[in-house]
C-alpha positions in Angstrom: -0.3 -158.5 -20.3 -2.5 -157.7 -23.3 -1.9 -154.1 -24.2 -5.5 -153.6 -25.3 -6.6 -154.5 -21.8 -4.0 -152.1 -20.2 -6.3 -149.0 -20.7 -9.6 -150.7 -20.0 -12.2 -150.4 -18.8 -13.0 -147.8 -21.4 -14.9 -144.9 -19.8 -18.4 -144.6 -21.2 -18.8 -141.8 -23.6 -20.5 -138.5 -23.3 -22.8 -137.5 -26.1 -22.4 -134.2 -27.9 -24.3 -132.4 -30.6 -21.5 -131.3 -32.8 -21.5 -128.1 -34.9 -20.6 -127.9 -38.5 -16.9 -127.4 -39.1 -14.6 -126.8 -42.0 -11.3 -128.5 -41.6 -8.1 -128.0 -43.6 -4.9 -130.0 -43.7 -3.1 -132.8 -45.3 -5.0 -135.8 -46.6 -3.7 -139.2 -47.6 -5.0 -142.6 -48.4 -4.1 -145.5 -46.0 -4.8 -149.2 -45.7 -4.6 -151.4 -42.6 -1.1 -152.3 -43.7 0.1 -148.6 -44.1 -1.8 -146.8 -41.3 1.2 -147.0 -39.1 2.6 -144.3 -41.3 0.0 -141.7 -40.2 2.5 -140.1 -37.8 4.6 -139.1 -40.8 1.6 -137.1 -42.1 1.3 -135.4 -38.8 5.0 -134.5 -38.8 4.5 -132.9 -42.3 1.4 -131.0 -41.1 2.7 -129.8 -37.6 4.8 -126.9 -38.9 1.6 -125.3 -40.3 -0.4 -125.3 -37.0 -0.8 -121.7 -35.9 0.4 -120.2 -39.2 -2.7 -120.8 -41.3 -4.4 -117.3 -41.7 -7.9 -118.7 -41.4 -7.3 -121.1 -38.5 -9.9 -121.1 -35.7 -8.4 -121.9 -32.3 -5.7 -124.3 -31.4 -7.4 -127.6 -31.7 -6.2 -130.2 -34.2 -8.2 -133.0 -35.8 -7.4 -136.4 -37.3 -10.4 -137.3 -39.5 -10.9 -140.9 -40.7 -12.8 -140.9 -43.9 -14.2 -144.3 -45.1 -13.9 -144.8 -48.8 -17.1 -145.7 -50.6 -17.5 -147.6 -53.9 -15.8 -150.7 -52.7 -12.3 -149.3 -52.5 -9.9 -150.6 -49.9 -8.7 -148.6 -46.9 -9.6 -145.1 -45.8 -8.5 -141.5 -46.2 -7.1 -139.6 -43.2 -6.9 -135.9 -42.9 -4.8 -134.2 -40.2 -5.9 -130.6 -39.9 -7.3 -127.6 -38.0 -10.6 -125.8 -38.2 -10.7 -122.8 -40.6 -13.2 -120.2 -41.3 -12.5 -119.8 -45.1 -11.0 -121.9 -47.9 -8.9 -119.2 -49.4 -5.2 -118.7 -48.7 -4.5 -122.3 -47.7 -1.0 -123.7 -48.2 -0.3 -125.7 -51.3 -1.3 -129.3 -51.1 -4.0 -128.7 -48.4 -7.4 -130.4 -48.6 -10.6 -129.2 -47.0 -13.3 -131.3 -45.3 -16.8 -130.2 -44.4 -17.9 -131.8 -41.2 -21.7 -131.6 -40.8 -23.5 -131.0 -37.5 -23.9 -134.5 -36.1 -24.4 -136.3 -32.8 -21.3 -137.9 -31.4 -20.3 -140.4 -28.8 -17.1 -138.8 -27.4 -14.5 -140.9 -25.7 -11.5 -139.7 -23.8 -8.2 -141.3 -24.6 -6.3 -141.5 -21.3 -2.9 -142.6 -22.6 -0.1 -141.7 -24.9 -1.0 -140.9 -28.5 1.0 -144.0 -29.6 -1.7 -146.1 -27.8 -4.6 -144.5 -29.6 -5.3 -147.7 -31.6 -6.0 -149.5 -28.3 -8.8 -147.1 -27.4 -10.2 -147.2 -30.9 -10.2 -151.0 -30.7 -12.0 -150.9 -27.4 -14.6 -148.6 -28.8 -15.3 -150.8 -31.9 -14.8 -154.2 -30.3 -16.3 -153.6 -26.8 -18.4 -150.5 -26.5 -20.1 -150.1 -29.9 -21.6 -153.7 -30.3 -23.1 -153.5 -26.8 -24.2 -149.9 -26.9 -27.4 -150.1 -28.9 -26.3 -147.2 -31.0 -26.1 -147.0 -34.7 -23.6 -145.2 -36.8 -24.6 -142.3 -38.9 -25.2 -143.3 -42.5 -22.2 -142.2 -44.4 -22.2 -140.3 -47.7 -19.5 -138.4 -49.3 -16.7 -137.3 -47.0 -18.5 -137.7 -43.6 -15.8 -138.9 -41.2 -16.4 -142.3 -39.7 -14.6 -141.0 -36.6 -12.3 -138.2 -35.8 -9.6 -137.6 -33.2 -9.6 -134.3 -31.4 -6.4 -133.0 -30.0 -7.4 -130.2 -27.6 -5.5 -127.2 -26.3 -4.2 -129.4 -23.5 -2.5 -131.9 -25.8 1.3 -131.7 -25.7 2.8 -132.9 -29.1 6.2 -133.1 -27.5 5.1 -135.6 -24.9 2.2 -137.1 -26.8 0.0 -136.8 -23.8 -3.2 -134.9 -22.7 -6.5 -133.8 -24.1 -7.2 -136.5 -26.7 -10.7 -137.4 -27.6 -12.3 -139.8 -30.1 -15.6 -138.6 -31.7 -17.8 -141.3 -33.3 -20.9 -140.1 -35.2 -24.1 -141.9 -34.0 -27.7 -141.6 -35.0 -29.9 -139.5 -32.8 
């Protein structure tokens, strides 16, 4: 059985007007060949969750930041929302996420199967949706993963969403 088909049909998204956020965490560059190493970045980041003085709430984010200027690959930031840039741990990066409109998809499976849902969004839903991506400039995420308060990092299950910025 094709694993990509195992979680389909993909539930249609809900549309959300996102608010501006300031994220802070660890950022690293990846390519298609190295993106399987993103969980290592999360393992390095996880001990910081809940101990960042300016952290807002208990939601974690994985932001995919396309690289402009013809460079290969993408940057990925795993982080949390903060309310100020000062006092961050050494090596942390920040990311300003503007208020945008998002198509929000629920990922129903284990975190290790996230690429299957991402593939279904880009391969199946997006080309047929009639929606356009937000024009990117600077560090606007091309997509971000949202790990809500119901996500259990021990089991890898629960409360995972994928937010894709779309034009209004």
